[in-house]
C-alpha positions as CSV (number, residue, x, y, z in Angstrom):
1,X,97.4,60.7,30.6
2,X,99.2,60.7,33.8
3,X,102.2,62.2,35.9
4,X,104.0,63.6,32.9
5,X,107.1,65.7,34.9
6,X,108.2,66.9,38.2
7,X,110.1,69.5,39.9
8,X,112.4,69.6,43.1
9,X,112.3,73.2,44.3
10,X,113.3,75.0,47.6
11,X,111.2,77.8,49.1
12,X,113.1,80.7,50.6
13,X,110.9,83.5,51.1
14,X,113.8,86.2,50.3
15,X,113.7,84.6,47.0
16,X,110.8,87.5,46.3
17,X,112.0,90.4,45.3
18,X,109.7,92.2,47.5
19,X,110.8,90.1,50.5
20,X,114.9,89.7,49.7
21,X,115.2,93.7,49.2
22,X,118.2,93.0,47.3
23,X,119.4,89.9,49.6
24,X,118.0,87.6,46.7
25,X,121.3,88.4,44.7
26,X,123.3,86.2,46.9
27,X,121.0,83.0,45.4
28,X,121.0,84.5,41.7
29,X,121.7,80.5,40.3
30,X,118.8,79.5,42.4
31,X,116.3,82.0,40.9
32,X,117.5,81.4,37.6
33,X,117.0,77.5,38.1
34,X,113.5,78.4,39.2
35,X,112.8,80.5,35.9
36,X,113.9,77.7,33.9
37,X,112.0,75.1,35.7
38,X,108.8,77.1,35.4
39,X,109.5,77.1,31.7
40,X,109.9,73.4,31.5
41,X,106.5,73.1,33.3
42,X,104.9,75.7,31.2
43,X,106.2,73.6,28.0
44,X,104.5,70.5,29.2
45,X,101.0,72.3,29.7
46,X,99.8,70.3,32.6
47,X,96.1,70.5,33.6
48,X,97.0,69.8,37.5
49,X,99.9,70.8,39.3
50,X,100.3,68.8,42.7
51,X,102.3,70.6,45.2
52,X,103.7,69.1,48.1
53,X,104.5,71.3,50.9
54,X,106.2,70.9,54.6
55,X,104.7,74.2,55.5
56,X,101.0,73.3,55.2
57,X,99.0,71.3,58.0
58,X,100.9,68.5,59.1
59,X,99.6,65.4,61.1
60,X,101.9,62.5,62.7
61,X,99.8,59.8,61.0
62,X,97.4,61.3,58.4
63,X,98.1,63.2,55.1
64,X,95.9,66.5,54.9
65,X,94.8,67.2,51.3
66,X,93.7,71.1,51.0
67,X,89.7,71.0,50.6
68,X,87.7,73.5,49.0
69,X,87.6,75.4,45.4
70,X,90.6,77.7,45.6
71,X,92.7,79.2,48.3
72,X,95.0,82.5,48.6
73,X,98.0,83.8,50.5
74,X,100.3,86.1,50.7
75,X,103.8,87.1,52.0
76,X,102.8,89.4,55.2
77,X,104.5,87.5,57.5
78,X,107.8,88.3,55.4
79,X,107.1,91.7,55.1
80,X,105.5,91.7,51.6
81,X,101.8,91.8,52.4
82,X,101.5,93.2,48.6
83,X,102.6,90.1,47.2
84,X,100.0,87.7,46.9
85,X,99.1,84.2,45.6
86,X,95.8,82.6,44.3
87,X,94.9,79.0,43.1
88,X,91.6,77.2,41.9
89,X,91.9,73.8,43.6
90,X,91.0,70.7,41.5
91,X,88.0,69.4,43.1
92,X,87.8,66.3,41.0
93,X,91.5,65.1,41.8
94,X,91.1,65.8,45.4
95,X,87.8,63.9,45.6
96,X,89.2,60.8,43.8
97,X,92.6,61.1,45.5
98,X,90.7,60.9,48.4
99,X,88.8,58.0,47.5
100,X,92.0,56.0,46.2
101,X,93.1,56.5,49.8
102,X,90.2,55.0,51.3
103,X,90.1,52.3,49.3
104,X,93.1,51.2,50.5
105,X,92.8,52.4,54.4
106,X,95.6,54.9,53.7
107,X,95.5,57.9,56.3
108,X,95.0,60.6,53.7
109,X,92.0,63.0,53.2
110,X,90.6,66.4,53.5
111,X,89.8,66.5,57.4
112,X,91.3,68.7,59.9
113,X,91.9,71.8,58.0
114,X,93.2,74.5,60.7
115,X,94.0,77.4,58.2
116,X,93.0,77.6,54.4
117,X,95.5,80.3,53.8
118,X,98.3,79.4,51.3
119,X,101.8,78.6,53.2
120,X,104.8,79.9,51.7
121,X,106.1,76.7,50.6
122,X,103.3,76.5,48.0
123,X,103.1,80.3,47.4
124,X,106.8,80.3,45.9
125,X,106.6,77.7,43.3
126,X,103.5,79.3,42.2
127,X,104.9,82.9,42.0
128,X,107.4,81.4,39.5
129,X,105.1,79.2,37.7
130,X,102.8,81.8,37.3
131,X,105.0,83.9,35.2
132,X,105.2,81.2,32.6
133,X,101.7,79.5,32.6
134,X,98.6,80.1,34.5
135,X,95.9,77.5,32.7
136,X,96.1,74.9,35.4
137,X,94.4,74.0,38.7
138,X,96.0,72.6,41.9
139,X,96.3,70.2,44.5
140,X,97.9,71.0,48.0
141,X,99.1,68.4,50.1
142,X,101.2,68.7,53.1
143,X,103.4,66.3,54.7
144,X,103.1,63.5,57.7
145,X,105.1,61.7,60.5
146,X,104.3,58.6,58.8
147,X,107.3,56.2,57.1
148,X,109.2,57.1,54.2
149,X,107.5,54.3,52.4
150,X,104.0,56.1,53.5
151,X,105.1,59.1,51.5
152,X,106.0,56.9,48.8
153,X,102.7,55.6,48.5
154,X,100.6,58.6,48.5
155,X,102.6,59.3,45.4
156,X,102.0,56.2,43.9
157,X,98.0,57.2,44.8
158,X,98.7,60.6,42.9
159,X,99.8,58.6,39.7
160,X,96.6,56.0,40.2
161,X,94.3,59.6,40.5
162,X,96.0,61.1,37.5
163,X,95.8,58.0,35.4
164,X,92.0,57.3,36.3
165,X,91.2,61.1,35.5
166,X,93.4,61.6,32.3
167,X,95.2,64.5,34.0
168,X,98.1,65.8,32.2
169,X,99.7,66.2,35.9
170,X,103.1,67.9,36.8
171,X,104.5,67.1,40.8
172,X,106.1,70.2,42.6
173,X,108.1,68.9,45.5
174,X,108.6,71.9,47.5
175,X,111.5,71.4,50.0
176,X,114.5,73.1,51.6
177,X,117.5,71.0,52.0
178,X,119.6,71.1,55.1
179,X,119.3,73.7,57.6
180,X,122.4,73.2,59.5
181,X,125.1,74.2,56.8
182,X,127.1,77.1,58.5
183,X,127.6,78.0,62.3
184,X,126.3,81.3,61.7
185,X,123.1,80.2,59.6
186,X,119.9,80.2,61.5
187,X,120.2,76.7,63.1
188,X,123.9,76.3,63.3
189,X,125.9,73.5,61.9
190,X,125.9,69.8,61.9
191,X,128.4,67.3,59.8
192,X,125.3,65.9,58.6
193,X,124.0,69.1,57.0
194,X,126.6,69.2,54.2
195,X,126.7,65.4,53.8
196,X,122.8,65.4,53.2
197,X,122.8,68.0,50.6
198,X,125.6,66.7,48.6
199,X,124.1,63.1,48.7
200,X,120.8,64.5,47.6
201,X,121.3,66.5,44.9
202,X,123.2,63.2,43.6
203,X,120.3,61.2,44.1
204,X,117.9,63.4,42.9
205,X,119.9,65.1,40.1
206,X,120.1,61.6,38.5
207,X,116.8,60.5,39.5
208,X,118.1,57.6,41.3
209,X,115.1,57.4,43.7
210,X,115.3,54.1,45.2
211,X,118.4,55.7,47.3
212,X,116.0,58.1,49.2
213,X,115.0,55.1,51.3
214,X,118.6,54.4,52.7
215,X,118.7,57.9,54.4
216,X,118.4,56.9,57.8
217,X,115.8,59.0,60.2
218,X,118.0,60.0,62.5
219,X,120.4,61.4,59.8
220,X,118.0,63.2,58.0
221,X,116.9,64.8,61.5
222,X,120.7,66.0,62.5
223,X,120.8,67.1,59.0
224,X,118.0,69.3,59.8
225,X,116.3,68.7,56.2
226,X,113.0,70.2,55.0
227,X,112.0,68.3,52.0
228,X,112.7,64.5,52.0
229,X,109.5,63.4,52.4
230,X,108.2,65.7,49.9
231,X,111.0,64.1,47.4
232,X,109.6,60.9,48.3
233,X,105.9,61.4,47.3
234,X,107.2,62.9,43.8
235,X,109.3,59.4,43.3
236,X,106.1,57.6,44.1
237,X,104.4,59.6,41.8
238,X,106.9,58.9,39.1
239,X,106.9,54.8,40.2
240,X,107.9,52.3,37.3
241,X,108.8,55.4,35.0
242,X,111.5,56.0,33.0
243,X,112.6,59.5,33.9
244,X,114.9,62.3,32.7
245,X,116.4,63.9,35.4
246,X,118.3,67.2,35.7
247,X,120.1,69.4,38.5
248,X,119.9,72.9,37.4
249,X,121.1,74.4,40.7
250,X,122.3,74.1,44.3
251,X,123.3,76.9,46.8
252,X,123.5,77.4,50.3
253,X,125.2,80.6,51.0
254,X,122.9,81.2,54.3
255,X,123.2,78.1,55.9
256,X,120.2,76.2,54.3
257,X,120.5,74.3,51.2
258,X,118.4,74.9,47.9
259,X,118.4,72.5,45.1
260,X,116.7,72.5,41.9
261,X,116.0,69.6,39.8
262,X,113.3,68.5,37.0
263,X,112.2,65.5,35.7
264,X,110.5,64.6,32.4
265,X,108.4,61.1,32.1
266,X,109.7,59.3,29.6
267,X,107.5,55.9,29.1
268,X,107.5,53.1,31.7
269,X,110.0,51.2,33.2
270,X,108.7,48.8,35.7
271,X,112.5,47.9,36.9
272,X,111.9,51.5,38.7
273,X,109.5,50.4,41.5
274,X,111.7,51.4,44.1
275,X,109.4,50.9,47.0
276,X,108.6,47.1,45.6
277,X,112.7,46.8,46.1
278,X,113.1,48.3,49.4
279,X,110.1,46.1,50.7
280,X,111.9,43.2,49.5
281,X,115.3,44.2,50.8
282,X,113.6,44.7,54.2
283,X,111.5,41.4,54.2
284,X,114.9,39.6,53.6
285,X,116.5,41.7,56.3
286,X,113.7,40.8,58.5
287,X,114.2,36.9,57.8
288,X,118.1,37.3,58.5
289,X,117.2,38.9,61.8
290,X,114.5,36.6,62.8
291,X,117.0,33.5,62.0
292,X,119.3,35.1,64.8
293,X,117.1,36.1,67.1
294,X,117.7,34.7,70.9
295,X,114.9,33.1,73.1
296,X,114.1,36.6,74.9
297,X,113.2,38.3,71.0
298,X,111.9,35.1,69.6
299,X,109.1,35.2,72.7
300,X,108.1,38.7,72.1
301,X,107.7,37.7,68.3
302,X,105.6,34.8,69.2
303,X,103.8,36.5,71.8
304,X,102.3,39.2,69.0
305,X,101.7,37.0,66.3
306,X,99.9,35.0,68.4
307,X,98.0,37.6,69.8
308,X,97.2,38.7,66.5
309,X,95.8,35.6,65.3
310,X,93.8,34.7,68.1
311,X,93.1,38.1,70.1
312,X,94.3,36.4,73.7
313,X,97.3,36.1,75.2
314,X,99.9,32.9,74.4
315,X,100.5,30.7,77.6
316,X,104.2,30.5,78.2
317,X,106.0,28.1,75.7
318,X,107.2,24.5,76.8
319,X,110.5,25.3,75.4
320,X,111.2,28.6,77.2
321,X,114.7,28.4,78.5
322,X,115.0,28.3,82.1
323,X,116.4,31.4,82.7
324,X,113.5,33.0,81.4
325,X,111.3,31.3,83.9
326,X,113.6,31.8,87.2
327,X,114.3,35.4,87.0
328,X,111.7,38.2,87.7
329,X,112.5,41.9,86.4
330,X,111.1,45.1,84.4
331,X,111.2,44.4,81.0
332,X,110.6,46.9,78.1
333,X,109.3,45.7,74.4
334,X,110.1,47.8,71.6
335,X,108.9,47.6,68.2
336,X,110.6,49.3,65.0
337,X,109.3,49.3,61.4
338,X,111.3,50.8,58.7
339,X,114.0,52.1,61.4
340,X,111.5,54.0,63.2
341,X,110.1,53.3,66.6
342,X,106.5,51.6,66.1
343,X,105.8,51.0,69.8
344,X,107.1,50.6,73.2
345,X,106.0,49.4,76.5
346,X,107.4,48.4,79.7
347,X,107.8,47.9,83.4
348,X,110.0,49.3,86.0
349,X,109.7,46.6,88.2
350,X,108.4,43.2,87.5
351,X,104.4,42.9,87.6
352,X,104.5,39.0,87.1
353,X,106.3,35.7,87.9
354,X,108.8,35.6,85.3
355,X,110.4,37.5,82.9
356,X,109.2,35.3,80.0
357,X,105.8,36.5,81.6
358,X,106.7,39.7,81.4
359,X,107.8,39.9,77.9
360,X,104.8,37.8,76.4
361,X,102.5,41.0,78.1
362,X,104.6,43.8,77.4
363,X,105.3,42.4,73.4
364,X,101.5,42.7,73.0
365,X,100.9,45.9,74.9
366,X,103.9,47.8,72.8
367,X,101.5,47.1,69.5
368,X,98.0,47.8,71.0
369,X,98.6,50.0,73.7
370,X,101.4,52.6,73.2
371,X,99.0,55.6,72.8
372,X,101.7,57.3,70.8
373,X,100.7,55.2,67.8
374,X,97.8,53.4,66.2
375,X,97.4,49.9,66.9
376,X,99.9,47.6,65.1
377,X,98.2,45.8,61.9
378,X,98.4,42.0,61.5
379,X,99.9,43.0,57.6
380,X,102.9,44.8,59.5
381,X,104.0,41.9,61.3
382,X,106.8,40.7,59.1
383,X,108.3,44.1,58.7
384,X,108.6,44.7,62.7
385,X,112.1,44.6,64.6
386,X,111.7,43.6,68.2
387,X,114.2,44.4,71.1
388,X,113.7,43.3,74.5
389,X,115.5,45.0,77.3
390,X,115.6,43.4,80.7
391,X,116.2,46.2,83.6
392,X,118.3,45.8,86.2
393,X,117.5,47.4,89.6
394,X,117.4,51.0,89.4
395,X,120.0,53.3,91.8
396,X,119.5,56.3,92.8
397,X,122.1,59.4,91.7
398,X,122.6,62.8,92.7
399,X,124.0,64.7,89.4
400,X,124.3,64.3,86.0
401,X,127.7,63.4,85.7
402,X,127.0,59.8,86.9
403,X,125.3,58.9,84.1
404,X,126.0,57.8,81.0
405,X,123.8,57.8,78.0
406,X,125.2,54.7,76.3
407,X,125.4,52.6,79.6
408,X,122.6,53.8,81.8
409,X,118.9,54.5,81.8
410,X,117.8,57.6,83.1
411,X,114.3,57.4,85.6
412,X,112.9,60.9,86.5
413,X,110.2,61.5,89.1
414,X,108.8,64.1,90.9
415,X,105.6,63.7,92.8
416,X,103.0,61.3,90.5
417,X,105.0,62.2,87.5
418,X,107.7,59.6,86.7
419,X,109.5,59.7,83.2
420,X,111.7,56.6,81.6
421,X,114.2,56.6,79.1
422,X,116.1,53.2,78.2
423,X,120.3,53.4,77.7
424,X,121.8,53.8,73.9
425,X,119.2,54.9,71.9
426,X,120.2,56.2,68.5
427,X,119.6,60.1,68.4
428,X,120.2,60.6,72.0
429,X,123.8,61.3,72.1
430,X,124.2,63.5,75.6
431,X,123.1,63.6,79.1
432,X,121.5,67.0,78.8
433,X,119.6,65.5,75.8
434,X,118.6,62.1,78.1
435,X,117.6,64.5,80.9
436,X,115.9,66.7,78.7
437,X,113.5,63.9,76.8
438,X,112.8,62.2,80.2
439,X,111.7,65.2,82.0
440,X,109.6,65.7,79.1
441,X,108.1,62.3,78.7
442,X,107.2,62.7,82.7
443,X,105.3,66.1,82.1
444,X,108.1,68.1,84.2
445,X,108.7,71.6,83.5
446,X,112.6,71.4,81.7
447,X,114.2,73.8,84.2
448,X,112.8,71.9,87.4
449,X,115.8,70.5,89.2
450,X,113.5,69.5,92.3
451,X,113.6,66.0,91.0
452,X,114.6,62.3,92.0
453,X,116.9,60.9,89.6
454,X,117.6,57.2,89.0
455,X,120.1,55.3,87.0
456,X,119.5,51.5,85.8
457,X,121.6,49.5,83.4
458,X,119.8,46.7,80.8
459,X,120.5,43.4,79.3
460,X,119.3,44.3,75.4
461,X,118.2,41.3,73.5
462,X,117.5,42.0,69.6
């Protein structure tokens, strides 16, 4: 056996009567749908239930799988300590899943546990399931800051593990939808909030998992969603499966979206290989972009790809245009993969004899020296998008009203601390955001006004 079904469920604590104390009646449709989803899980009689939760231990570049034989938790932080949940872990499944990840060099495992107690993202689904069915063990998995594709891949490894062990396995993708549905909600209102919820219920309610890749990171961030990566793991766990999907309910009365959907496996369907299709679209997109690259971007790509083969910097090619050889300037090279930053290194002022040399140097540095990310692997090269920013000379400014986030980059200096932010970046929409992020990069207190500010323009090549 393998993955036989899945559910997408939210985790509002007030849905527990001892927590809600009557307020839960405002989301009665969600409660009713939860009971129905639990009954459907019971009908499948799974041996293992894999729960993916945004509130377990989370790392930027690693999926944490809870170790040990069992775990417990309660709702004490929600003033209901008497409601306790206990679960036994499927240790064989955890061991096999970790081995599967290791075999592929995939960043997932049981290292780095900081708190073994169950989180509410797991306890709430188990609270409902346990009312209908108890003859199961669990696997608890946290999300990560890795790409959407990596979350789907983890789901594929879960499926493979279930097949290897012959486990009847159900996936519980725990995650609320947007947290930004209402001005008086806990996180305010963003127009992307209701847009996300409408779209995700259409996608998940019809099992159109391939469209999960079409939500941009920036859109999801603005929507304040909670469970998108959980849903991608679920999708990966049902890769190449025919799926019967049903949307049971959607509500958002408190400014947070709650959706419940169920999925039942109905045999193989090789056409539902959504990550493969997504990656082929990405490769085609990269081929098209590569054909349109100008000399600046082409040189950055040649630099990194040449370095990856020989592990030494390339020489300046003979066919580089004269303008790259004659000019000196600071240069930033940025790398993106799956629409997300993969590395960015640059120089504010020239450190070499030409822009060409600056590009060659910084393209490699962006891939191997940006400490925010692991080094770029050779296998990633076909999926990388490059941009090259050539900086104009910075000029001092006195007040924020001299800034324009689309036109000017920003340098903030205090003593030896210095931060730089390029202009026209996705997700940086206001001067206030630009200043806050630049101070954060510099390690300068957000409230410190005794700083030097400079603005600069760039010529961006993509």
